[in-house]
N, C-alpha and C positions, 0 to 999 in steps of 0.2 A: 474407753467409750463409756459414757455415763448413760444410765437408763432413767427416764422419768417415770415414776410409779403413780404419782397423783396428777393426772390431767383431768380437766373437766370433761364430762361427757357431752359431745356435740351431737344434738339430735337432728341436725340438718345434714344434708348430703355433704360428704367430705370434698372439699375443693383443694386438690393438691397444689402446693406451691413449690418453688425451686428448692426450698430447704428440706422438704419432705423426702424421705426415702421409703422404699417399699416396706422395710422392717418397721419403721415408725408407724405406718398406717395400719399394718396388720396385727401388731402386738396389742393385746388387750390391756387396758389400764387397770389399776387397782380398783377404781370405782366401778368399772364394768364387771370385773370379777366379783365384787361384792354384790352387785345387783343380781348376777346369775346365781350366786349362793343363796340370796334371799328368795329367789324364785323357786329353786330346788327345795329349800326348806319349807316354803309355803305349800308346795305340792305334796311334801311328806305329810304335813299336818292336815291338809285338805283331803288327801286320798287314803291315808292309812292311820286313822286316829287311834285305833287300838294299839298298833305297834308303837306309835309315838308315846302314848300313855305308859306302855310297858317299859320302854326305854327310860322314860323319866323316873318311873318308880325304881328301876334298877340302879340308876345313877344316884338317886337320893339315898339309897342304902349303902353305897360304896364309901370307903374311908377316904379321907383327904389324900393320904399317901397313894392309894390306888388311882384316884383321879389324876393326881400329879404325874404319876408314872404313865398312865394312858395318854395324857396330854403331851408329855415329852416324846413318847413313841410316835404319836401322830405328827408332831412337829418335825421330828427327824425324817420320817417317811416323806412328808410333804416337801421339805427342803431338798431331800435327795431326788425326788421325782422332778422337781423344778430344775435342779442342777443337771439331771440327765437329759431332760427335754431341751433345755436351752444350750447345752453343750458346754 
């Protein structure tokens, strides 16, 4: 079973057809996930400016190796969570 990650966002009401299954309609696309991420990040900057500045200052002082390690750890955790949720 292949999964389509990049589907255009349809802003109109979904009109199911015979090829649609419940899983295809309910599963968020990569573009929908990206939009949600941008909304959450925007809320962070709009609502918690001091914390965002503090995080940016801390990140700018970190070494490249530490940033790489943190990114890899976040990647492994994220992939693991997706794997657990999707089964």
